[in-house]
N, CA, C and O of each residue as an XYZ file, in Angstrom:
708
protein
N     -21.615     -0.177     52.546
C     -21.071     -1.274     51.782
C     -20.734     -0.828     50.359
O     -19.683     -1.173     49.818
N     -21.665     -0.038     49.751
C     -21.421      0.445     48.392
C     -20.195      1.349     48.346
O     -19.429      1.325     47.382
N     -20.016      2.149     49.401
C     -18.855      3.032     49.445
C     -17.566      2.225     49.519
O     -16.560      2.592     48.910
N     -17.599      1.140     50.255
C     -16.427      0.277     50.390
C     -16.070     -0.366     49.048
O     -14.898     -0.417     48.673
N     -17.080     -0.856     48.329
C     -16.853     -1.459     47.014
C     -16.320     -0.390     46.055
O     -15.389     -0.650     45.293
N     -16.908      0.807     46.093
C     -16.471      1.901     45.234
C     -15.023      2.275     45.526
O     -14.230      2.449     44.602
N     -14.675      2.397     46.795
C     -13.307      2.733     47.166
C     -12.334      1.628     46.738
O     -11.222      1.904     46.289
N     -12.770      0.383     46.885
C     -11.933     -0.744     46.459
C     -11.697     -0.713     44.954
O     -10.569     -0.926     44.510
N     -12.724     -0.455     44.164
C     -12.598     -0.381     42.704
C     -11.696      0.799     42.307
O     -10.875      0.683     41.397
N     -11.860      1.925     42.997
C     -11.042      3.087     42.713
C      -9.572      2.790     43.011
O      -8.689      3.167     42.241
N      -9.318      2.117     44.121
C      -7.957      1.744     44.489
C      -7.354      0.822     43.429
O      -6.209      1.012     43.018
N      -8.124     -0.175     42.988
C      -7.639     -1.087     41.946
C      -7.358     -0.339     40.654
O      -6.364     -0.617     39.984
N      -8.218      0.605     40.294
C      -8.013      1.402     39.079
C      -6.733      2.218     39.161
O      -5.953      2.256     38.209
N      -6.519      2.860     40.283
C      -5.300      3.649     40.453
C      -4.061      2.759     40.453
O      -3.026      3.119     39.893
N      -4.179      1.596     41.085
C      -3.066      0.645     41.117
C      -2.738      0.171     39.700
O      -1.569      0.104     39.320
N      -3.773     -0.156     38.922
C      -3.574     -0.622     37.543
C      -2.956      0.481     36.696
O      -2.062      0.216     35.893
N      -3.421      1.712     36.865
C      -2.863      2.833     36.111
C      -1.396      3.031     36.466
O      -0.576      3.330     35.598
N      -1.072      2.864     37.731
C       0.322      2.981     38.165
C       1.180      1.892     37.554
O       2.331      2.135     37.191
N       0.635      0.706     37.438
C       1.376     -0.413     36.833
C       1.652     -0.145     35.362
O       2.755     -0.405     34.881
N       0.655      0.376     34.636
C       0.837      0.653     33.207
C       1.918      1.703     33.012
O       2.792      1.546     32.159
N       1.864      2.780     33.802
C       2.866      3.834     33.625
C       4.246      3.365     34.067
O       5.255      3.842     33.549
N       4.301      2.442     35.013
C       5.592      1.930     35.469
C       6.208      0.995     34.435
O       7.407      0.720     34.480
N       5.380      0.500     33.490
C       5.886     -0.433     32.489
C       6.628      0.272     31.362
O       7.302     -0.402     30.584
N       6.542      1.552     31.239
C       7.304      2.257     30.229
C       6.509      3.322     29.520
O       5.282      3.383     29.600
N       7.258      4.170     28.815
C       6.634      5.266     28.079
C       5.948      4.735     26.831
O       6.351      3.723     26.256
N       4.893      5.450     26.427
C       4.146      5.083     25.230
C       4.268      6.201     24.199
O       4.370      7.378     24.545
N       4.255      5.808     22.926
C       4.316      6.782     21.843
C       3.426      6.311     20.704
O       2.944      5.178     20.696
N       3.223      7.191     19.758
C       2.473      6.856     18.549
C       3.323      7.246     17.347
O       4.214      8.089     17.441
N       3.026      6.614     16.219
C       3.691      6.973     14.976
C       2.808      6.524     13.822
O       2.142      5.492     13.905
N       2.805      7.290     12.765
C       2.103      6.895     11.555
C       3.074      6.083     10.705
O       4.004      6.630     10.113
N       2.850      4.784     10.652
C       3.739      3.898      9.903
C       3.718      4.265      8.421
O       4.746      4.205      7.747
N       2.540      4.645      7.914
C       2.434      5.024      6.501
C       3.321      6.231      6.192
O       3.996      6.265      5.163
N       3.316      7.216      7.084
C       4.155      8.393      6.869
C       5.636      8.033      6.936
O       6.441      8.558      6.166
N       5.992      7.147      7.846
C       7.395      6.718      7.943
C       7.814      6.038      6.642
O       8.882      6.321      6.100
N       6.974      5.148      6.153
C       7.286      4.438      4.907
C       7.482      5.439      3.773
O       8.422      5.312      2.989
N       6.600      6.434      3.683
C       6.682      7.412      2.598
C       7.913      8.315      2.700
O       8.323      8.915      1.707
N       8.496      8.414      3.878
C       9.709      9.212      4.053
C      10.971      8.486      3.581
O      12.000      9.111      3.326
N      10.878      7.182      3.471
C      12.063      6.372      3.199
C      12.451      6.422      1.720
O      11.580      6.378      0.851
N      13.752      6.515      1.429
C      14.196      6.538      0.032
C      13.806      5.252     -0.715
O      13.572      5.279     -1.923
N      13.739      4.149      0.000
C      13.356      2.880     -0.629
C      11.926      2.924     -1.158
O      11.586      2.230     -2.116
N      11.097      3.745     -0.524
C       9.704      3.875     -0.953
C       9.635      4.458     -2.361
O       8.895      3.965     -3.212
N      10.406      5.501     -2.593
C      10.385      6.138     -3.912
C      10.850      5.160     -4.990
O      10.274      5.114     -6.077
N      11.896      4.375     -4.692
C      12.365      3.377     -5.657
C      11.297      2.326     -5.913
O      11.061      1.945     -7.060
N      10.658      1.860     -4.862
C       9.616      0.836     -5.011
C       8.444      1.384     -5.822
O       7.892      0.682     -6.669
N       8.069      2.621     -5.568
C       6.940      3.206     -6.305
C       7.296      3.419     -7.779
O       6.438      3.256     -8.647
N       8.536      3.778     -8.069
C       8.956      3.933     -9.465
C       8.881      2.587    -10.187
O       8.414      2.510    -11.323
N       9.340      1.540     -9.526
C       9.273      0.204    -10.129
C       7.826     -0.244    -10.288
O       7.479     -0.899    -11.271
N       6.994      0.105     -9.334
C       5.566     -0.224     -9.406
C       4.921      0.479    -10.604
O       4.126     -0.121    -11.328
N       5.267      1.748    -10.808
C       4.730      2.503    -11.946
C       5.195      1.907    -13.271
O       4.426      1.855    -14.231
N       6.447      1.457    -13.328
C       6.955      0.823    -14.548
C       6.188     -0.463    -14.840
O       5.836     -0.741    -15.986
N       5.937     -1.234    -13.802
C       5.178     -2.477    -13.957
C       3.777     -2.172    -14.484
O       3.295     -2.840    -15.399
N       3.130     -1.168    -13.908
C       1.796     -0.764    -14.351
C       1.829     -0.303    -15.805
O       0.949     -0.655    -16.590
N       2.831      0.476    -16.160
C       2.950      0.962    -17.538
C       3.112     -0.188    -18.516
O       2.510     -0.187    -19.590
N       3.924     -1.169    -18.145
C       4.126     -2.320    -19.025
C       2.816     -3.082    -19.221
O       2.505     -3.510    -20.332
N       2.058     -3.250    -18.154
C       0.770     -3.926    -18.280
C      -0.185     -3.112    -19.157
O      -0.909     -3.667    -19.983
N      -0.178     -1.809    -18.968
C      -1.072     -0.953    -19.756
C      -0.693     -0.950    -21.236
O      -1.567     -0.921    -22.103
N       0.605     -0.982    -21.525
C       1.058     -1.030    -22.919
C       0.619     -2.343    -23.556
O       0.134     -2.357    -24.687
N       0.788     -3.435    -22.837
C       0.362     -4.748    -23.333
C      -1.142     -4.736    -23.624
O      -1.583     -5.240    -24.657
N      -1.908     -4.170    -22.724
C      -3.359     -4.086    -22.896
C      -3.704     -3.232    -24.120
O      -4.539     -3.621    -24.937
N      -3.064     -2.077    -24.243
C      -3.343     -1.172    -25.371
C      -2.998     -1.830    -26.703
O      -3.725     -1.669    -27.683
N      -1.897     -2.566    -26.742
C      -1.519     -3.255    -27.981
C      -2.534     -4.326    -28.346
O      -2.846     -4.511    -29.522
N      -3.046     -5.023    -27.357
C      -4.056     -6.048    -27.628
C      -5.352     -5.408    -28.118
O      -5.984     -5.930    -29.036
N      -5.756     -4.295    -27.526
C      -6.957     -3.578    -27.981
C      -6.758     -3.090    -29.414
O      -7.655     -3.201    -30.250
N      -5.570     -2.549    -29.684
C      -5.271     -2.053    -31.035
C      -5.358     -3.192    -32.056
O      -5.933     -3.027    -33.131
N      -4.789     -4.335    -31.713
C      -4.838     -5.494    -32.620
C      -6.270     -5.988    -32.803
O      -6.663     -6.353    -33.911
N      -7.043     -6.002    -31.737
C      -8.446     -6.414    -31.849
C      -9.207     -5.460    -32.762
O      -9.982     -5.907    -33.608
N      -9.002     -4.171    -32.608
C      -9.666     -3.182    -33.465
C      -9.231     -3.343    -34.924
O     -10.054     -3.218    -35.831
N      -7.949     -3.618    -35.153
C      -7.451     -3.814    -36.517
C      -8.098     -5.047    -37.145
O      -8.553     -5.018    -38.288
N      -8.127     -6.129    -36.364
C      -8.748     -7.365    -36.863
C     -10.232     -7.137    -37.162
O     -10.750     -7.631    -38.163
N     -10.911     -6.389    -36.291
C     -12.325     -6.108    -36.487
C     -12.549     -5.292    -37.760
O     -13.465     -5.574    -38.533
N     -11.705     -4.277    -37.972
C     -11.823     -3.457    -39.187
C     -11.608     -4.296    -40.435
O     -12.361     -4.178    -41.402
N     -10.581     -5.146    -40.422
C     -10.324     -6.023    -41.560
C     -11.505     -6.963    -41.802
O     -11.931     -7.180    -42.936
N     -12.009     -7.503    -40.722
C     -13.111     -8.453    -40.841
C     -14.332     -7.778    -41.465
O     -14.962     -8.327    -42.369
N     -14.657     -6.586    -40.972
C     -15.831     -5.867    -41.501
C     -15.643     -5.476    -42.967
O     -16.584     -5.534    -43.759
N     -14.426     -5.081    -43.317
C     -14.178     -4.619    -44.687
C     -14.055     -5.767    -45.685
O     -14.563     -5.677    -46.803
N     -13.390     -6.833    -45.290
C     -13.035     -7.864    -46.255
C     -13.756     -9.199    -46.087
O     -13.591    -10.078    -46.933
N     -14.524     -9.381    -45.063
C     -15.105    -10.703    -44.805
C     -16.046    -11.163    -45.910
O     -16.237    -12.365    -46.095
N     -16.631    -10.239    -46.640
C     -17.548    -10.608    -47.723
C     -16.784    -11.327    -48.839
O     -17.335    -12.191    -49.520
N     -15.520    -10.964    -49.018
C     -14.691    -11.546    -50.084
C     -14.077    -12.892    -49.676
O     -13.635    -13.652    -50.538
N     -14.045    -13.193    -48.375
C     -13.358    -14.387    -47.881
C     -14.245    -15.631    -48.003
O     -15.473    -15.564    -48.065
N     -13.553    -16.752    -48.032
C     -14.284    -18.023    -47.980
C     -14.732    -18.262    -46.536
O     -14.265    -17.589    -45.618
N     -15.636    -19.219    -46.341
C     -16.123    -19.527    -44.991
C     -14.983    -19.941    -44.064
O     -14.988    -19.572    -42.889
N     -14.029    -20.682    -44.555
C     -12.908    -21.155    -43.723
C     -12.071    -19.978    -43.235
O     -11.708    -19.925    -42.060
N     -11.759    -19.036    -44.122
C     -10.953    -17.867    -43.731
C     -11.758    -16.991    -42.774
O     -11.221    -16.496    -41.783
N     -13.034    -16.800    -43.064
C     -13.890    -15.987    -42.197
C     -13.956    -16.608    -40.787
O     -13.875    -15.892    -39.789
N     -14.101    -17.930    -40.713
C     -14.161    -18.627    -39.428
C     -12.829    -18.511    -38.693
O     -12.814    -18.278    -37.484
N     -11.718    -18.668    -39.397
C     -10.386    -18.554    -38.779
C     -10.177    -17.154    -38.216
O      -9.679    -17.005    -37.100
N     -10.546    -16.140    -38.965
C     -10.375    -14.759    -38.486
C     -11.312    -14.456    -37.320
O     -10.939    -13.733    -36.397
N     -12.516    -15.001    -37.358
C     -13.449    -14.813    -36.246
C     -12.869    -15.451    -34.979
O     -12.996    -14.891    -33.890
N     -12.246    -16.600    -35.116
C     -11.623    -17.282    -33.973
C     -10.452    -16.467    -33.417
O     -10.260    -16.397    -32.203
N      -9.673    -15.852    -34.313
C      -8.567    -14.984    -33.862
C      -9.115    -13.844    -33.011
O      -8.568    -13.518    -31.957
N     -10.208    -13.241    -33.488
C     -10.803    -12.118    -32.759
C     -11.379    -12.588    -31.414
O     -11.273    -11.877    -30.415
N     -11.972    -13.754    -31.389
C     -12.493    -14.292    -30.129
C     -11.364    -14.503    -29.129
O     -11.505    -14.217    -27.940
N     -10.235    -15.011    -29.636
C      -9.083    -15.236    -28.749
C      -8.563    -13.911    -28.188
O      -8.258    -13.816    -26.999
N      -8.461    -12.888    -29.045
C      -8.018    -11.576    -28.577
C      -8.994    -11.013    -27.541
O      -8.571    -10.438    -26.539
N     -10.279    -11.173    -27.777
C     -11.276    -10.684    -26.836
C     -11.173    -11.428    -25.506
O     -11.297    -10.825    -24.440
N     -10.950    -12.724    -25.573
C     -10.762    -13.524    -24.355
C      -9.511    -13.067    -23.607
O      -9.516    -12.960    -22.381
N      -8.437    -12.798    -24.360
C      -7.201    -12.301    -23.733
C      -7.447    -10.992    -22.996
O      -6.950    -10.794    -21.888
N      -8.219    -10.095    -23.616
C      -8.524     -8.812    -22.972
C      -9.338     -9.021    -21.702
O      -9.072     -8.386    -20.681
N     -10.310     -9.890    -21.759
C     -11.135    -10.151    -20.583
C     -10.305    -10.767    -19.458
O     -10.480    -10.419    -18.290
N      -9.413    -11.672    -19.807
C      -8.543    -12.277    -18.799
C      -7.597    -11.241    -18.203
O      -7.318    -11.260    -17.004
N      -7.102    -10.334    -19.055
C      -6.219     -9.278    -18.558
C      -6.961     -8.424    -17.545
O      -6.446     -8.142    -16.463
N      -8.176     -8.012    -17.899
C      -8.953     -7.171    -16.991
C      -9.200     -7.862    -15.660
O      -9.189     -7.224    -14.607
N      -9.424     -9.175    -15.714
C      -9.658     -9.919    -14.473
C      -8.387    -10.045    -13.637
O      -8.449     -9.998    -12.408
N      -7.260    -10.201    -14.276
C      -6.025    -10.440    -13.522
C      -5.254     -9.159    -13.204
O      -4.327     -9.188    -12.395
N      -5.617     -8.049    -13.819
C      -4.869     -6.802    -13.636
C      -4.760     -6.417    -12.160
O      -3.659     -6.188    -11.660
N      -5.889     -6.346    -11.465
C      -5.869     -5.946    -10.060
C      -5.058     -6.918     -9.209
O      -4.331     -6.502     -8.307
N      -5.182     -8.200     -9.494
C      -4.431     -9.198     -8.731
C      -2.931     -9.033     -8.969
O      -2.138     -9.107     -8.030
N      -2.547     -8.813    -10.219
C      -1.131     -8.623    -10.533
C      -0.586     -7.366     -9.870
O       0.525     -7.367     -9.339
N      -1.371     -6.295     -9.905
C      -0.919     -5.042     -9.303
C      -0.793     -5.190     -7.782
O       0.171     -4.704     -7.190
N      -1.744     -5.847     -7.162
C      -1.687     -6.038     -5.715
C      -0.494     -6.908     -5.328
O       0.207     -6.614     -4.360
N      -0.268     -7.974     -6.083
C       0.866     -8.862     -5.789
C       2.183     -8.116     -5.950
O       3.088     -8.277     -5.132
N       2.300     -7.300     -6.998
C       3.532     -6.537     -7.229
C       3.748     -5.517     -6.113
O       4.868     -5.335     -5.635
N       2.667     -4.855     -5.705
C       2.793     -3.873     -4.630
C       3.249     -4.546     -3.341
O       4.115     -4.019     -2.643
N       2.684     -5.689     -3.022
C       3.101     -6.405     -1.814
C       4.557     -6.835     -1.915
O       5.309     -6.733     -0.946
N       4.950     -7.314     -3.088
C       6.334     -7.749     -3.300
C       7.310     -6.596     -3.093
O       8.358     -6.764     -2.470
N       6.958     -5.429     -3.618
C       7.865     -4.278     -3.533
C       7.830     -3.600     -2.168
O       8.852     -3.107     -1.692
N       6.664     -3.572     -1.540
C       6.527     -2.808     -0.306
C       6.866     -3.605      0.951
O       7.144     -3.006      1.990
N       6.850     -4.925      0.889
C       7.145     -5.731      2.083
C       8.523     -5.405      2.671
O       8.624     -5.205      3.881
N       9.593     -5.345      1.854
C      10.890     -5.009      2.449
C      10.939     -3.577      2.993
O      11.614     -3.313      3.989
N      10.232     -2.664      2.346
C      10.208     -1.271      2.813
C       9.480     -1.193      4.149
O       9.933     -0.513      5.070
N       8.352     -1.891      4.251
C       7.585     -1.885      5.502
C       8.391     -2.522      6.631
O       8.358     -2.051      7.769
N       9.113     -3.591      6.311
C       9.934     -4.254      7.335
C      11.029     -3.305      7.830
O      11.283     -3.204      9.030
N      11.666     -2.622      6.895
C      12.722     -1.680      7.275
C      12.147     -0.530      8.102
O      12.793     -0.050      9.034
N      10.932     -0.087      7.761
C      10.279      0.980      8.524
C      10.000      0.517      9.949
O      10.205      1.272     10.899
N       9.535     -0.719     10.104
C       9.273     -1.250     11.441
C      10.556     -1.304     12.266
O      10.562     -0.964     13.449
N      11.646     -1.738     11.621
C      12.931     -1.794     12.329
C      13.394     -0.398     12.725
O      13.902     -0.197     13.828
N      13.218      0.569     11.822
C      13.601      1.950     12.096
C      12.798      2.508     13.268
O      13.352      3.152     14.158
N      11.500      2.258     13.261
C      10.645      2.721     14.355
C      11.093      2.080     15.669
O      11.139      2.746     16.703
N      11.419      0.799     15.629
C      11.902      0.114     16.827
C      13.191      0.718     17.351
O      13.348      0.903     18.558
N      14.120      1.027     16.444
C      15.387      1.648     16.851
C      15.155      3.009     17.493
O      15.726      3.317     18.538
N      14.318      3.815     16.864
C      14.047      5.160     17.381
C      13.340      5.065     18.734
O      13.666      5.806     19.661
N      12.386      4.165     18.842
C      11.669      4.002     20.114
C      12.632      3.614     21.221
O      12.580      4.155     22.326
N      13.505      2.675     20.915
C      14.464      2.210     21.927
C      15.418      3.340     22.322
O      15.692      3.542     23.505
N      15.919      4.070     21.329
C      16.885      5.130     21.639
C      16.254      6.307     22.371
O      16.948      7.046     23.069
N      14.946      6.487     22.219
C      14.281      7.600     22.907
C      13.565      7.158     24.183
O      12.920      7.970     24.847
N      13.677      5.883     24.523
C      13.134      5.403     25.792
C      11.676      4.977     25.757
O      11.069      4.786     26.811
N      11.105      4.827     24.580
C       9.716      4.377     24.497
C       9.670      2.856     24.463
O      10.425      2.213     23.734
N       8.777      2.299     25.257
C       8.616      0.854     25.334
C       7.427      0.413     24.484
O       7.457     -0.653     23.870
N       6.390      1.230     24.453
C       5.183      0.931     23.696
C       5.038      1.942     22.567
O       5.101      3.150     22.797
N       4.843      1.447     21.345
C       4.591      2.333     20.204
C       3.342      1.821     19.496
O       3.263      0.655     19.109
N       2.378      2.706     19.337
C       1.124      2.355     18.694
C       0.988      3.093     17.364
O       1.570      4.160     17.171
N       0.217      2.515     16.459
C      -0.075      3.191     15.192
C      -0.881      4.445     15.501
O      -1.869      4.394     16.234
N      -0.461      5.548     14.946
C      -1.134      6.812     15.183
C      -2.595      6.743     14.741
O      -3.470      7.330     15.376
N      -2.847      6.032     13.663
C      -4.199      5.939     13.131
C      -5.136      5.194     14.087
O      -6.353      5.369     14.023
N      -4.577      4.368     14.968
C      -5.386      3.600     15.905
C      -5.622      4.354     17.212
O      -6.504      3.982     17.986
N      -4.856      5.393     17.464
C      -4.985      6.137     18.719
C      -6.071      7.202     18.582
O      -6.142      7.905     17.574
N      -6.891      7.308     19.577
C      -7.949      8.313     19.557
C      -7.385      9.658     19.997
O      -7.637     10.680     19.358
N      -6.633      9.660     21.072
C      -5.964     10.875     21.540
C      -4.562     10.505     21.999
O      -4.293      9.381     22.423
N      -3.692     11.482     21.899
C      -2.319     11.293     22.360
C      -1.640     12.655     22.424
O      -2.002     13.567     21.680
N      -0.666     12.795     23.303
C       0.078     14.060     23.354
C       1.020     14.159     22.147
O       1.682     13.181     21.798
N       1.080     15.300     21.527
C       1.949     15.500     20.360
C       3.405     15.191     20.685
O       4.164     14.771     19.811
N       3.791     15.396     21.924
C       5.179     15.140     22.313
C       5.530     13.664     22.191
O       6.705     13.310     22.093
N       4.526     12.808     22.197
C       4.780     11.372     22.117
C       4.626     10.827     20.700
O       4.431      9.626     20.515
N       4.714     11.699     19.705
C       4.687     11.272     18.305
C       6.136     11.029     17.878
O       6.961     11.939     17.958
N       6.450      9.829     17.431
C       7.826      9.477     17.060
C       8.243      9.978     15.673
O       9.427      9.923     15.338
N       7.304     10.462     14.864
C       7.636     10.846     13.492
C       8.791     11.850     13.406
O       9.686     11.651     12.585
N       8.815     12.917     14.211
C       9.957     13.839     14.131
C      11.301     13.151     14.431
O      12.308     13.456     13.791
N      11.317     12.234     15.391
C      12.556     11.525     15.718
C      12.969     10.591     14.581
O      14.158     10.419     14.314
N      11.977      9.985     13.912
C      12.277      9.115     12.775
C      12.853      9.947     11.627
O      13.820      9.540     10.982
N      12.253     11.111     11.376
C      12.767     12.007     10.322
C      14.205     12.392     10.614
O      15.051     12.412      9.719
N      14.472     12.697     11.877
C      15.826     13.078     12.273
C      16.799     11.922     12.043
O      17.916     12.129     11.568
N      16.371     10.704     12.380
C      17.229      9.529     12.202
C      17.502      9.276     10.719
O      18.617      8.911     10.347
N      16.496      9.467      9.881
C      16.687      9.286      8.441
C      17.612     10.354      7.859
O      18.331     10.114      6.889
N      17.577     11.530      8.466
C      18.448     12.615      8.022
C      18.115     13.080      6.621
O      16.950     13.092      6.223
N      19.141     13.465      5.868
C      18.895     14.011      4.533
C      18.360     12.982      3.543
O      17.882     13.356      2.472
N      18.431     11.699      3.876
C      17.920     10.689      2.954
C      16.398     10.603      2.994
O      15.791      9.927      2.163
N      15.772     11.293      3.968
C      14.310     11.283      4.052
C      13.725     11.941      2.820
O      14.194     12.993      2.383
N      12.715     11.329      2.270
C      12.051     11.837      1.085
C      10.760     12.492      1.536
O      10.025     11.940      2.354
N      10.490     13.665      1.002
C       9.249     14.335      1.356
C       8.076     13.495      0.879
O       8.062     13.060     -0.272
N       7.084     13.254      1.744
C       5.940     12.454      1.326
C       5.191     13.150      0.205
O       5.178     14.380      0.145
N       4.555     12.375     -0.698
C       3.824     12.998     -1.789
C       2.660     13.813     -1.259
O       2.006     13.430     -0.289
N       2.408     14.942     -1.908
C       1.304     15.802     -1.497
C      -0.005     15.186     -1.983
O      -0.075     14.693     -3.109
N      -1.047     15.209     -1.141
C      -2.341     14.685     -1.583
C      -2.868     15.495     -2.757
O      -2.655     16.706     -2.823
N      -3.549     14.842     -3.675
C      -4.086     15.508     -4.852
C      -5.168     16.499     -4.430
O      -5.932     16.255     -3.495
N      -5.211     17.607     -5.133
C      -6.256     18.594     -4.886
C      -5.960     19.550     -3.764
O      -6.871     20.255     -3.330
N      -4.768     19.620     -3.272
C      -4.445     20.555     -2.178
C      -3.401     21.528     -2.607
O      -3.002     22.390     -1.824
């Protein structure tokens, strides 16, 4: 009886495997690498860096102004009346509050900007991967990072590079290599 159940399970397994392979070829691709190859990626990253620089300049100017106000306050506050001293102390408190708010919102602003800039690039990458998969006969395409093992021949990245042609941008080299 156990042999019959075992043979039945084996038959079902082979049948299921046959069904999966009959449904189409499978491939893998690293979506991140595809995105980094695209010329739009370099433009988006340049704009992202400009946005970051502008935020950093704004932050540095506020720190500089706070330091200037602090120096003035320390040097001249003894000569000021209570009203002027209180007004200047309030200015410094406001600058300090602005800096704290900037620090809190910086990461959120950077993340929102990155999503804004990268969403169209990611969408175009998905469409490109779909086109390449269709033209090469692949029905299923999985993220390379999610696959545990796969044959190198079923990696779509070389075909995507070929489709991009000379407009493909070399991905940035990891730091320290």
